[in-house]
C-alpha positions as CSV (number, residue, x, y, z in Angstrom):
1,M,176.3,185.8,259.3
2,S,175.0,182.7,257.7
3,A,172.4,182.9,255.0
4,K,170.3,180.4,256.9
5,R,167.3,182.2,258.5
6,S,165.3,181.1,261.5
7,K,162.1,182.4,262.9
8,K,163.9,183.3,266.2
9,F,166.6,185.8,266.7
10,R,170.0,184.3,266.6
11,R,172.7,185.2,269.0
12,M,173.9,188.8,268.5
13,I,176.6,189.0,266.0
14,I,178.3,192.3,265.3
15,P,177.8,193.1,261.7
16,K,181.0,193.5,259.8
17,N,179.8,194.7,256.4
18,E,176.7,196.1,254.6
19,R,175.4,192.6,253.7
20,D,175.3,191.7,257.4
21,F,173.2,194.8,258.1
22,Q,170.8,193.8,255.3
23,V,170.5,190.2,256.7
24,I,169.7,191.5,260.2
25,E,167.0,193.9,258.7
26,E,165.5,191.1,256.7
27,E,165.4,188.8,259.8
28,I,163.8,191.6,261.9
29,H,161.2,192.2,259.1
30,E,160.4,188.5,258.8
31,I,160.0,188.0,262.6
32,G,157.8,191.1,262.7
33,Y,155.7,189.8,259.8
34,D,155.3,186.4,261.6
35,V,154.2,188.2,264.8
36,E,151.7,190.4,262.8
37,R,150.4,187.3,261.0
38,G,149.9,185.6,264.4
39,E,148.2,188.6,265.8
40,S,146.0,188.7,262.7
41,R,145.0,185.1,263.2
42,Q,144.4,185.8,266.9
43,E,142.1,188.7,266.0
44,E,140.3,186.5,263.4
45,N,139.8,183.9,266.1
46,I,138.5,186.5,268.6
47,N,136.2,188.0,265.9
48,S,135.0,184.5,265.0
49,L,134.3,183.8,268.7
50,L,132.5,187.1,269.1
51,L,130.3,186.5,266.0
52,N,129.5,183.0,267.2
53,T,128.5,184.4,270.6
54,I,126.4,187.1,269.0
55,M,124.7,184.6,266.8
56,H,124.0,182.3,269.7
57,T,122.6,185.1,271.8
58,L,120.4,186.3,268.9
59,S,119.1,182.8,268.5
60,H,118.1,182.8,272.2
61,I,116.5,186.2,271.7
62,E,114.6,185.0,268.7
63,S,113.3,182.0,270.6
64,H,112.1,184.2,273.5
65,M,110.5,186.6,271.0
66,N,108.6,183.7,269.4
67,N,107.6,182.5,272.8
68,I,106.3,186.0,273.7
69,G,104.4,186.2,270.4
70,M,102.8,182.8,271.1
71,R,101.8,183.9,274.6
72,L,100.4,187.2,273.4
73,R,98.2,185.3,270.9
74,E,97.0,183.1,273.7
75,L,96.4,186.1,275.9
76,N,94.5,187.8,273.1
77,E,92.3,184.7,272.7
78,S,91.6,184.6,276.4
79,I,90.7,188.3,276.5
80,D,88.3,187.7,273.6
81,E,86.7,184.8,275.5
82,V,86.3,186.9,278.6
83,K,84.8,189.7,276.5
84,T,82.3,187.3,275.0
85,L,81.4,185.8,278.4
86,L,81.0,189.3,279.9
87,N,78.8,190.3,277.0
88,T,76.6,187.2,277.5
89,L,76.5,187.9,281.3
90,I,75.3,191.5,280.7
91,K,72.6,190.3,278.3
92,A,71.4,187.8,280.9
93,M,71.2,190.6,283.5
94,I,69.3,192.8,281.1
95,L,67.0,189.8,280.3
96,R,65.8,189.8,283.9
97,E,64.9,193.5,283.7
98,L,63.0,193.5,280.4
99,P,59.2,193.8,280.9
100,N,58.4,193.0,277.2
101,E,58.0,189.3,276.6
102,K,58.8,189.5,272.9
103,A,62.1,191.5,273.6
104,R,63.0,189.0,276.4
105,R,62.5,186.1,274.0
106,K,64.6,187.7,271.3
107,L,67.4,188.5,273.8
108,M,67.3,184.9,275.1
109,L,67.7,183.5,271.6
110,N,70.7,185.9,271.2
111,I,72.2,184.6,274.4
112,L,71.7,181.0,273.4
113,H,73.4,181.8,270.0
114,D,76.3,183.4,271.8
115,L,76.7,180.4,274.1
116,K,76.8,178.0,271.2
117,E,79.8,179.7,269.7
């Protein structure tokens, strides 16, 4: 066998001595190492692709969560406005039922104050 090594198996040559066996073992080992290294690179590429996909998906989730947070704040503000308006409406309904002029005047000032805010 020649000392020249290639990354592919050569044509099968029947080993004639111990050195030929060693050369064949070395070639098998080198080719196996190259295959393992290629598989390792392929795994690294797959892992990199998976990490990029995960990061991309997480960025979408983050965006949606921020959107949800913003909408919840808007909803909370709307609920507070409805609460204030209902409170004012209830005061106006009570205003009609109050017989005492002084109490009615005080409640009306309170309603006007609420409407200004």
